[in-house]
C-alpha positions as a printed NumPy array, in Angstrom:
array([[ -30.195,  -34.409,   50.367],
       [ -27.378,  -33.646,   47.965],
       [ -27.692,  -30.657,   45.681],
       [ -27.094,  -32.864,   42.667],
       [ -27.617,  -36.513,   41.734],
       [ -25.792,  -38.187,   38.843],
       [ -26.636,  -41.398,   36.991],
       [ -25.039,  -43.133,   33.98 ],
       [ -26.93 ,  -45.377,   31.575],
       [ -25.484,  -47.27 ,   28.589],
       [ -27.107,  -48.572,   25.396],
       [ -26.437,  -52.206,   26.391],
       [ -28.05 ,  -53.514,   29.581],
       [ -25.324,  -56.144,   29.973],
       [ -22.65 ,  -53.444,   29.403],
       [ -20.432,  -55.753,   27.324],
       [ -18.321,  -54.161,   24.591],
       [ -15.318,  -55.044,   22.469],
       [ -12.199,  -53.027,   21.681],
       [ -12.917,  -50.465,   18.977],
       [ -16.681,  -50.514,   19.624],
       [ -18.655,  -47.408,   20.572],
       [ -20.185,  -47.072,   24.022],
       [ -23.323,  -44.985,   23.731],
       [ -25.28 ,  -43.71 ,   26.691],
       [ -26.469,  -40.794,   28.764],
       [ -25.407,  -38.978,   31.893],
       [ -28.476,  -37.8  ,   33.802],
       [ -28.254,  -35.012,   36.347],
       [ -30.997,  -34.154,   38.847],
       [ -30.423,  -30.693,   40.318],
       [ -32.157,  -29.785,   43.581],
       [ -30.591,  -26.352,   44.156],
       [ -28.744,  -23.744,   42.138],
       [ -25.35 ,  -25.213,   41.292],
       [ -22.408,  -23.601,   39.559],
       [ -20.718,  -26.407,   37.635],
       [ -17.076,  -25.9  ,   36.817],
       [ -17.08 ,  -29.081,   34.695],
       [ -19.175,  -32.18 ,   34.152],
       [ -16.651,  -34.679,   32.798],
       [ -17.02 ,  -38.284,   31.7  ],
       [ -14.026,  -40.596,   32.055],
       [ -13.465,  -44.028,   30.516],
       [ -10.567,  -45.821,   32.145],
       [  -9.127,  -49.046,   33.44 ],
       [  -8.41 ,  -49.974,   37.031],
       [  -7.12 ,  -53.041,   38.778],
       [  -4.73 ,  -54.557,   41.232],
       [  -1.941,  -57.087,   41.441],
       [  -1.187,  -58.954,   44.638],
       [   2.229,  -60.391,   45.473],
       [   2.966,  -62.539,   48.471],
       [   6.507,  -62.375,   49.809],
       [   7.238,  -64.593,   52.774],
       [   4.503,  -63.758,   55.293],
       [   3.613,  -60.346,   53.861],
       [   1.26 ,  -59.439,   51.035],
       [   1.879,  -56.48 ,   48.77 ],
       [  -1.047,  -55.089,   46.768],
       [  -0.505,  -52.673,   43.887],
       [  -3.566,  -50.726,   42.719],
       [  -3.721,  -48.918,   39.388],
       [  -6.176,  -46.459,   37.827],
       [  -5.732,  -44.987,   34.373],
       [  -8.134,  -42.597,   32.615],
       [  -7.957,  -43.515,   28.914],
       [ -10.675,  -41.188,   27.534],
       [ -11.913,  -37.858,   28.917],
       [ -15.006,  -36.082,   27.584],
       [ -16.342,  -32.71 ,   28.771],
       [ -20.16 ,  -32.747,   28.843],
       [ -21.134,  -29.439,   30.461],
       [ -19.885,  -26.219,   32.044],
       [ -22.058,  -23.511,   33.543],
       [ -24.927,  -22.736,   35.899],
       [ -27.443,  -25.423,   36.832],
       [ -30.953,  -24.524,   37.977],
       [ -33.182,  -27.085,   39.709],
       [ -34.444,  -29.673,   37.236],
       [ -33.428,  -32.724,   35.214],
       [ -30.705,  -32.669,   32.569],
       [ -29.602,  -35.354,   30.124],
       [ -26.223,  -35.407,   28.354],
       [ -25.778,  -38.088,   25.652],
       [ -22.291,  -39.383,   24.878],
       [ -20.38 ,  -41.704,   22.557],
       [ -16.946,  -43.096,   23.439],
       [ -14.842,  -45.525,   21.418],
       [ -13.298,  -48.311,   23.507],
       [  -9.465,  -48.238,   23.266],
       [  -7.473,  -51.326,   22.318],
       [  -7.087,  -53.391,   25.476],
       [  -6.584,  -54.474,   28.085],
       [  -9.543,  -56.84 ,   28.38 ],
       [ -11.597,  -57.266,   31.518],
       [ -10.039,  -59.95 ,   33.701],
       [ -10.939,  -61.203,   37.163],
       [  -8.365,  -63.258,   39.055],
       [  -7.098,  -63.833,   42.553],
       [  -3.642,  -62.337,   41.943],
       [  -4.434,  -59.941,   39.083],
       [  -7.706,  -58.184,   38.241],
       [  -8.48 ,  -55.575,   35.586],
       [ -11.783,  -53.806,   35.025],
       [ -13.035,  -50.754,   33.127],
       [ -15.091,  -47.869,   34.453],
       [ -17.283,  -45.091,   33.119],
       [ -17.161,  -42.303,   35.671],
       [ -19.079,  -39.038,   35.566],
       [ -17.647,  -36.274,   37.759],
       [ -19.475,  -33.026,   38.453],
       [ -16.995,  -30.535,   39.877],
       [ -18.359,  -27.333,   41.471],
       [ -16.585,  -24.018,   41.742],
       [ -16.329,  -24.632,   45.48 ],
       [ -16.914,  -27.775,   47.515],
       [ -16.69 ,  -31.477,   46.863],
       [ -17.248,  -33.163,   43.54 ],
       [ -20.129,  -35.552,   42.912],
       [ -19.444,  -38.772,   41.034],
       [ -21.326,  -41.696,   39.517],
       [ -19.707,  -44.813,   38.087],
       [ -20.566,  -48.019,   36.192],
       [ -18.276,  -50.848,   35.044],
       [ -18.551,  -51.915,   31.397],
       [ -17.068,  -55.294,   30.485],
       [ -14.513,  -55.201,   27.657],
       [ -14.067,  -58.429,   25.705],
       [ -12.293,  -59.476,   22.527],
       [ -14.284,  -58.643,   19.404],
       [ -15.608,  -61.551,   17.335],
       [ -17.084,  -59.631,   14.382],
       [ -15.382,  -60.389,   11.067],
       [ -15.756,  -58.255,    7.896],
       [ -18.696,  -59.389,    5.743],
       [ -16.599,  -59.548,    2.585],
       [ -14.193,  -62.016,    4.183],
       [ -15.012,  -65.381,    2.639],
       [ -14.074,  -68.793,    3.981],
       [ -11.566,  -69.14 ,    1.157],
       [  -9.805,  -65.908,    2.178],
       [  -9.816,  -66.906,    5.838],
       [  -8.208,  -70.238,    5.   ],
       [  -4.493,  -69.698,    4.793],
       [  -2.337,  -72.06 ,    2.691],
       [   0.697,  -72.886,    4.795],
       [   2.048,  -75.769,    2.691],
       [   1.697,  -76.801,   -0.95 ],
       [   3.498,  -79.714,   -2.614],
       [   3.191,  -81.968,   -5.628],
       [   3.245,  -85.716,   -4.856],
       [   6.682,  -87.143,   -5.375],
       [   6.917,  -89.881,   -7.983],
       [   8.469,  -93.247,   -7.132],
       [  10.068,  -94.049,  -10.497],
       [  13.523,  -94.285,   -8.929],
       [  12.418,  -96.79 ,   -6.282],
       [  10.434,  -98.732,   -8.877],
       [  13.417,  -98.99 ,  -11.195],
       [  15.748, -100.015,   -8.35 ],
       [  13.397, -102.754,   -7.082],
       [  12.888, -103.994,  -10.655],
       [  16.652, -104.261,  -11.089],
       [  16.893, -106.279,   -7.853],
       [  14.152, -108.623,   -9.073],
       [  15.929, -109.194,  -12.385],
       [  19.185, -109.905,  -10.541],
       [  17.4  , -112.402,   -8.268],
       [  15.685, -114.114,  -11.211],
       [  19.015, -114.445,  -13.047],
       [  20.537, -115.902,   -9.877],
       [  17.818, -118.55 ,   -9.667],
       [  18.174, -119.38 ,  -13.384],
       [  21.98 , -119.59 ,  -13.115],
       [  21.949, -121.875,  -10.075],
       [  19.529, -124.29 ,  -11.797],
       [  21.591, -124.261,  -15.014],
       [  24.885, -125.02 ,  -13.332],
       [  23.486, -127.123,  -10.456],
       [  25.167, -125.118,   -7.704],
       [  24.682, -125.703,   -3.991],
       [  21.032, -125.919,   -2.811],
       [  21.593, -123.248,   -0.141],
       [  22.603, -120.746,   -2.794],
       [  19.516, -121.648,   -4.811],
       [  17.318, -120.965,   -1.786],
       [  19.   , -117.641,   -1.131],
       [  18.611, -116.576,   -4.781],
       [  14.935, -117.588,   -4.779],
       [  14.254, -115.654,   -1.541],
       [  16.074, -112.624,   -2.929],
       [  13.974, -112.73 ,   -6.097],
       [  10.743, -113.097,   -4.069],
       [  11.523, -110.099,   -1.861],
       [  12.467, -108.027,   -4.904],
       [   9.166, -108.953,   -6.571],
       [   7.314, -107.713,   -3.495],
       [   9.17 , -104.405,   -3.673],
       [   8.299, -104.091,   -7.364],
       [   4.588, -104.591,   -6.631],
       [   4.631, -102.13 ,   -3.718],
       [   6.438,  -99.39 ,   -5.632],
       [   4.233,  -99.922,   -8.667],
       [   1.152,  -99.402,   -6.462],
       [   2.633,  -96.228,   -4.898],
       [   3.522,  -94.907,   -8.35 ],
       [  -0.05 ,  -95.415,   -9.586],
       [  -1.505,  -93.704,   -6.502],
       [   0.812,  -90.686,   -6.852],
       [  -0.371,  -90.203,  -10.417],
       [  -3.982,  -89.863,   -9.224],
       [  -3.185,  -87.14 ,   -6.642],
       [  -3.065,  -83.503,   -7.738],
       [  -1.42 ,  -80.641,   -5.88 ],
       [  -1.563,  -81.274,   -2.123],
       [  -2.439,  -78.275,    0.064],
       [  -2.557,  -77.87 ,    3.843],
       [  -4.815,  -75.038,    5.039],
       [  -5.417,  -73.615,    8.516],
       [  -8.191,  -71.074,    8.991],
       [  -7.482,  -67.642,   10.417],
       [  -9.702,  -65.507,   12.624],
       [ -10.109,  -64.004,   16.056],
       [ -10.187,  -66.14 ,   19.167],
       [ -11.801,  -65.279,   22.449],
       [ -10.628,  -66.487,   25.859],
       [ -11.669,  -70.072,   26.564],
       [ -11.473,  -73.456,   24.9  ],
       [ -10.629,  -73.422,   21.19 ],
       [ -10.253,  -76.243,   18.669],
       [  -8.061,  -76.142,   15.58 ],
       [  -9.393,  -77.597,   12.357],
       [  -7.216,  -78.275,    9.364],
       [  -7.851,  -79.295,    5.775],
       [  -5.661,  -81.501,    3.593],
       [  -6.845,  -81.412,   -0.015],
       [  -5.513,  -82.919,   -3.156]])
């Protein structure tokens, strides 16, 4: 039997936290014999590997990085049970990721180092995800960002131009009937006047619609996205 047993418990059974959140828990030590502890230290860090295949060989790079270090105890341990509570703030990234070529995970590791002999360790793996909590005072209006604003453009110029074409076509029809010119010219003038009348009606309709529309705004909401499928919603208001 070992002289000392270590165990780590966290405040969340699922051990899922976001960047900037506090991890609260306890390091429990069961001491079976007198033990001079040089340091009981808690580490929060990230570890992982990346695997590269080159020709027929595979190269695997392993990393381990202690991001937070917290000293919990130094001194003499007598047989018994000891509990050391802790609070650690999760650093900003990286997030937990499991893949075949790249994998990153976080660890909480308690290390009891004696004056002489081998250290005793205990470790758990919290899962670090992207935070989804937004400030309470952030309203939907504030989250909706205006990326484009424009007044509807009037069509007075097009309306005036099409009206001028219609008048010219009508005068052409009247002139051909008055002077009895060639029938083909009469047909062309009548067709020209008919097309111009259609343009007048169309532009008049567009002009009336534009007068009923206020300021046009395009909004796209802002927020925090988590890994996975996301949909983008937009709003066009007038």
